[in-house]
C-alpha positions in Angstrom: 172.3 114.3 120.2 171.5 112.7 123.6 174.4 114.2 125.6 173.5 117.8 124.5 169.9 117.6 125.9 170.7 117.0 129.4 170.8 119.0 132.7 170.7 118.5 136.4 168.7 121.0 138.3 165.1 119.9 139.3 162.8 122.8 138.6 160.2 123.5 141.3 156.6 123.7 140.2 155.1 127.1 140.8 151.7 128.5 140.8 152.2 131.8 139.1 150.6 130.9 135.7 147.9 133.0 134.4 146.1 130.3 132.9 148.0 127.2 133.9 148.2 123.8 132.2 145.4 121.5 131.4 145.0 118.3 133.0 147.5 116.6 130.5 144.6 114.8 128.6 145.0 115.0 124.9 141.7 117.0 124.3 143.3 119.7 126.5 140.4 122.2 125.8 137.8 123.7 128.1 139.8 124.2 131.3 138.0 127.3 132.7 140.5 127.7 135.6 137.8 127.3 138.2 136.0 130.4 137.2 132.5 128.9 137.2 129.9 128.5 134.6 130.2 132.1 133.4 133.9 132.0 132.9 135.2 132.7 129.4 136.6 129.4 127.9 139.9 129.9 126.1 140.2 128.1 122.9 143.8 127.9 121.4 144.1 129.0 117.7 146.1 125.7 117.2 145.2 122.6 119.1 146.9 119.2 118.7 144.3 116.6 119.4 146.4 113.6 119.9 150.1 114.6 120.6 152.8 112.1 120.5 156.3 112.2 122.0 159.4 112.3 119.6 161.9 109.5 119.9 165.0 110.9 121.3 163.5 114.4 121.8 162.2 116.8 119.2 159.8 119.4 118.1 156.9 119.4 115.6 153.1 119.4 115.1 152.7 122.9 113.7 152.9 126.5 115.2 152.3 127.6 118.7 149.2 129.5 118.9 147.6 129.4 122.4 148.9 125.9 123.0 152.1 124.0 123.8 152.3 120.2 124.7 155.4 119.3 126.4 156.6 115.6 126.9 159.3 114.8 129.3 160.9 111.3 128.7 163.9 109.1 130.1 166.6 109.5 127.5 167.9 105.7 127.8 164.5 103.9 127.8 162.2 106.5 126.1 159.7 105.9 129.0 157.5 108.9 130.1 158.5 110.6 133.4 155.6 111.3 135.5 155.8 114.3 137.8 158.5 116.2 135.9 158.3 119.9 136.6 157.9 122.1 133.3 158.4 125.8 133.0 157.5 128.1 130.0 159.1 131.5 130.1 162.3 133.3 130.4 164.5 133.2 133.4 163.3 136.6 134.5 159.5 136.1 133.6 157.3 137.4 136.3 154.4 134.9 135.7 156.0 131.9 133.9 153.7 129.0 133.1 154.4 126.0 135.2 153.1 122.6 135.4 153.8 118.8 136.1 153.6 116.1 133.7 151.0 113.2 133.9 151.5 109.5 133.7 152.1 109.9 129.9 155.0 112.4 130.6 152.8 115.1 129.1 151.8 118.6 130.3 149.5 120.6 128.2 149.7 124.5 128.5 146.8 126.5 127.0 147.3 130.4 127.5 146.8 133.5 125.2 150.4 134.4 125.8 151.6 131.3 123.9 152.5 132.6 120.5 155.6 131.8 118.6 158.8 130.5 119.9 159.0 129.6 123.5 161.6 128.8 126.2 160.9 125.5 127.9 162.7 124.1 130.9 162.1 120.6 132.3 163.4 118.7 135.3 162.5 115.8 137.5 163.6 114.1 140.8 166.8 112.1 140.3 167.0 113.4 136.7 169.0 116.3 135.0 167.2 119.2 133.6 167.3 121.0 130.3 166.4 124.3 129.1 165.4 124.8 125.4 165.4 128.1 123.7 163.4 128.7 120.4 160.9 126.0 120.7 158.6 126.7 117.6 156.4 123.7 117.6 153.2 122.8 119.3 154.7 119.6 120.6 158.1 119.4 122.2 159.7 116.3 123.7 162.6 116.8 126.1 164.5 113.8 127.1 166.4 113.7 130.5 169.1 111.4 131.6 168.8 109.7 135.0 171.6 110.9 137.5 171.6 107.3 138.9 173.8 104.7 137.3 172.0 103.0 134.6 171.0 99.3 134.8 172.1 98.1 131.3 170.9 94.5 130.1 173.8 92.3 129.1 174.7 89.1 127.5 178.0 87.1 127.5 179.9 85.7 124.6 183.0 83.5 124.8 185.3 81.5 122.6 188.6 81.1 121.0 190.8 82.9 118.3 192.6 80.2 116.6 194.2 82.5 114.1 195.7 84.6 116.7 197.3 81.5 118.2 199.0 80.9 115.0 200.6 84.3 114.6 204.2 85.0 115.4 205.8 88.4 115.9 207.5 90.0 113.0 210.5 90.9 115.0 211.9 88.5 117.7 211.2 89.9 121.2 208.1 91.8 120.3 204.6 90.6 121.5 201.2 90.3 120.2 197.8 91.2 121.8 194.2 91.2 120.7 191.2 93.1 122.2 187.8 91.6 121.6 184.8 93.9 121.8 181.4 94.6 120.2 179.9 97.0 117.7 178.5 100.1 119.2 175.1 101.7 118.6 175.1 105.0 116.7 174.7 106.9 120.1 178.3 106.2 121.0 178.0 107.9 124.5 175.0 105.5 125.4 175.5 103.3 128.5 175.1 100.1 126.6 178.3 101.0 124.7 180.5 100.9 127.9 179.6 97.5 129.3 183.1 96.1 129.2 186.5 97.8 128.5 189.9 96.5 128.8 190.0 96.8 132.6 192.2 95.1 135.3 195.5 93.4 135.1 194.0 90.5 133.0 190.9 91.5 131.2 188.9 88.6 130.0 188.4 90.2 126.6 192.1 90.4 126.0 194.7 87.9 124.6 198.4 88.1 124.8 201.3 86.0 123.2 204.7 86.6 124.2 206.8 83.7 122.4 208.2 81.7 123.7 207.3 82.7 127.3 203.6 82.9 126.8 201.8 80.9 124.1 198.6 80.0 125.7 195.6 79.6 123.5 193.5 82.6 123.2 190.3 82.1 125.3 188.3 85.1 125.7 185.0 86.1 127.4 183.2 89.3 126.4 180.2 90.9 128.3 178.1 92.8 125.7 175.1 94.9 125.2 171.9 93.3 123.8 170.4 93.5 120.3 172.0 93.0 116.9 175.7 93.4 116.7 179.0 92.1 115.4 181.8 90.7 117.4 185.3 91.9 116.5 189.0 91.7 117.5 191.8 94.1 116.7 195.3 92.5 116.9 198.4 94.7 117.5 202.0 93.8 117.7 204.3 95.8 120.0 207.9 96.1 121.0 209.5 96.3 124.5 209.1 100.2 124.3 205.3 100.1 124.0 205.2 101.3 120.4 202.5 99.3 118.7 201.3 98.7 115.2 198.2 97.0 113.7 198.4 93.3 112.8 194.9 92.9 111.6 191.1 92.5 112.5 188.6 89.6 112.9 184.9 90.5 112.4 182.1 88.2 113.0 178.5 89.3 112.3 174.9 88.0 112.7 174.7 88.2 116.6 171.2 89.2 118.1 171.5 88.7 121.8 169.0 89.0 124.7 169.5 89.8 128.2 171.3 87.1 130.1 172.2 85.3 127.0 175.5 83.1 127.3 176.8 82.1 124.0 180.0 79.9 124.0 182.6 78.3 121.6 182.6 81.2 119.3 185.9 81.3 117.1 187.1 84.5 115.5 188.7 84.4 112.1 191.4 86.9 111.1 190.6 88.8 108.0 193.1 87.9 105.3 195.8 90.5 104.3 194.4 90.4 100.8 191.2 91.8 102.1 192.7 94.7 103.9 193.3 98.1 102.0 195.0 101.4 102.7 192.7 104.0 104.1 191.8 106.8 101.6 193.8 110.0 101.5 191.9 112.8 103.1 192.1 116.5 102.4 190.6 119.2 104.4 190.2 122.9 104.2 192.3 125.4 106.3 192.9 124.1 109.8 191.8 126.6 112.4 194.8 128.2 114.2 193.3 127.4 117.6 192.7 123.8 116.7 196.0 122.7 114.8 196.0 119.0 115.4 194.2 117.0 112.9 193.3 113.3 113.3 191.3 111.0 110.8 189.1 107.9 111.6 187.4 105.5 109.5 184.1 104.2 111.1 182.9 100.8 109.7 178.9 100.7 109.7 177.7 97.0 109.6 174.0 97.9 109.0 171.6 97.4 111.9 174.4 95.7 113.9 176.0 99.1 114.7 179.5 100.5 114.0 183.3 99.6 114.6 185.8 102.2 115.1 189.1 101.2 113.2 192.5 102.1 114.0 193.5 105.7 112.9 196.7 106.5 111.0 197.4 108.9 114.0 197.9 105.7 116.2 199.6 103.7 113.5 200.6 105.4 110.2 200.8 102.2 108.3 197.3 101.0 109.6 195.1 99.3 107.0 191.2 98.9 107.2 189.0 95.9 106.2 187.9 96.1 102.5 184.2 95.8 101.9 184.1 92.3 100.7 183.0 88.9 102.1 180.8 89.3 105.1 181.3 93.1 104.9 180.1 93.6 101.4 177.0 95.3 102.6 178.9 97.5 105.2 179.8 101.1 104.5 182.6 103.6 105.8 182.1 107.0 107.4 185.2 109.3 107.6 185.5 111.5 110.6 188.1 114.3 110.8 188.8 116.2 113.9 190.9 119.3 114.5 191.7 120.1 118.0 194.0 121.8 120.6 195.5 118.4 121.6 197.0 119.7 124.9 193.6 120.8 126.3 191.0 118.9 124.1 189.2 122.1 123.4 188.5 123.8 121.1 187.9 121.5 118.5 185.9 121.1 115.3 184.9 117.8 113.4 183.6 116.7 110.0 181.8 113.6 109.1 181.6 112.3 105.4 179.1 109.5 105.2 179.2 106.5 102.9 182.5 107.2 101.6 184.3 105.3 98.7 187.4 104.3 100.6 189.2 103.4 97.4 189.4 106.9 96.4 190.9 110.1 97.7 188.4 112.3 99.6 188.1 116.0 99.9 186.2 116.4 103.1 185.5 120.0 102.9 185.8 123.0 105.2 185.9 122.8 108.9 182.9 124.6 110.9 184.1 127.6 112.7 184.8 127.6 116.3 182.3 129.1 119.0 183.8 132.4 120.2 183.4 135.1 122.8 182.1 132.7 125.6 181.4 134.7 128.8 179.7 134.8 132.0 178.7 138.1 133.3 176.7 138.4 136.6 174.7 135.2 135.8 174.3 135.9 132.1 175.8 133.6 129.7 176.9 134.5 126.1 178.7 133.4 123.1 179.1 134.2 119.4 176.8 131.7 117.3 178.8 129.9 114.6 177.9 130.7 111.1 176.4 127.6 109.2 175.4 125.8 112.5 171.9 124.5 112.6 171.6 124.6 116.6 173.9 125.1 119.4 174.2 123.4 122.8 175.5 124.8 126.0 176.5 122.5 128.8 177.6 123.4 132.4 179.7 121.0 134.5 181.2 121.2 138.1 184.9 121.4 137.7 185.6 119.7 141.0 183.1 116.8 140.7 182.6 116.4 137.0 178.9 116.6 137.6 176.7 118.1 135.0 174.9 121.2 136.3 172.7 122.3 133.4 172.5 121.8 129.7 170.8 124.1 127.1 169.7 123.7 123.6 169.3 126.7 121.4 167.2 126.3 118.3 167.0 130.0 117.4 169.4 133.1 117.3 169.8 133.4 121.2 173.2 134.4 121.9 172.7 135.5 125.5 170.6 134.1 128.3 170.0 133.4 132.0 168.8 130.5 133.7 165.8 130.0 136.0 168.0 128.9 138.9 171.5 129.0 140.2 173.1 125.6 140.6 176.7 126.9 140.8 178.7 125.7 143.9 182.3 126.5 142.6 184.4 126.6 139.4 182.2 125.6 136.5 182.9 124.7 132.9 180.9 126.4 130.1 181.0 124.3 126.9 179.4 125.5 123.7 178.9 123.2 121.0 177.7 124.1 117.4 176.2 121.5 115.2 175.4 121.3 111.4 172.6 118.9 110.6 171.5 118.1 107.1 168.1 119.7 106.1 167.5 120.6 109.7 164.2 122.2 110.6 164.2 123.5 114.1 160.4 123.5 114.2 160.1 119.9 113.0 162.7 117.4 113.8 163.1 114.0 115.8 166.2 113.6 117.9 166.8 110.0 117.1 167.1 110.7 113.5 169.8 113.4 114.0 172.9 111.2 114.4 172.9 110.1 111.0 172.3 113.6 109.6 175.1 115.4 111.7 177.6 116.6 109.2 180.0 119.1 111.3 180.5 120.1 114.8 182.6 122.5 116.7 183.2 123.4 120.5 185.0 125.7 122.7 184.9 126.0 126.5 185.7 128.5 129.4 185.8 128.0 133.2 184.1 130.5 135.4 183.8 131.1 139.0 180.3 132.3 140.3 
């Protein structure tokens, strides 16, 4: 969910509130607005005594009746953002409530106008901004992602791949290559999952064999994220045309790395062919006409060590996957199916089937419908909500630079909206994503828990010129 909660515009802190925020302290009651001893003290119908931020964003703590507590946090670290600007109200509100977060990343608003679902916008210097529609809980946490390049703690692991050194191509003239990587966290888009790719002419986490010309032993070095993980290698064989097919996997578990660790002399062991199996046969419902190209991916979950994306049959129709035996006996598989317009990448729809028995055929079910009727008209944005979706997200991106301009989360039935400011400088992409989440309650959820509960998504986009 992290990527759908982001935006870029910093919201200015106004002074048009009829009551204004409290000082951000947890008691929050008794701000008389400077009216003196005889001023009437407003007491909210529902007060949260000790509000707490939601990990990864979220909403909760009961109904809104005279009070709303807004936390703004850093999406990567979870740390509070002090001095973030927060606005309660629609874009055209004459007297929106505005305030600034304290050292706890919290601003508390108390006002008689606060009743039922609210529109909350948050932004901070050097952070994206976000607007959430339909916030129905007395405590809301909005995570923002820094626009600066994140600093990610890393470790280094190096070693050999003796089994790879013993392999020979199945056809003379072919060559072998192995890509070494680490298991990702559940939030695949998180920066710690992009520490080291296969970059440069001779990447250190890549081994190549071209018998008899190049048969040097595989000596690899991998820069990793920190925490618990598995180290793995995927081995391919390729011919001179570049057509490649899978030769196997090596997966070594049990790593728990701290920042700046340097682990050496690790040797990877190829999983024997007897422990590889054919992926399950997957059947789907009717493929949307606008998204005709279907791909299927098996994702291996290795407990708290993360997940490993296996080679899909769209890459190699004969690809096999590791069986859940040996050091993978406690692992599980998820199946992800995607239907898309391959030429443009959008629209697309996806289904996630969790903890699948990969020894059986799987009927993964119906695709989620695609967002339709996306439009921008004189600064108003609209779309047709998708039936069955739990929530929607709308992101705006500058076409020329690729920079995010604004992100929106829709927790209610809002299908048309305006934004409090105008960040557009040129052609802009508007992307609408629908998400189906198991047992989702828009008035009571924690963002960090949503990744494992997501079942279906779909998205569509348009480009508009302001």
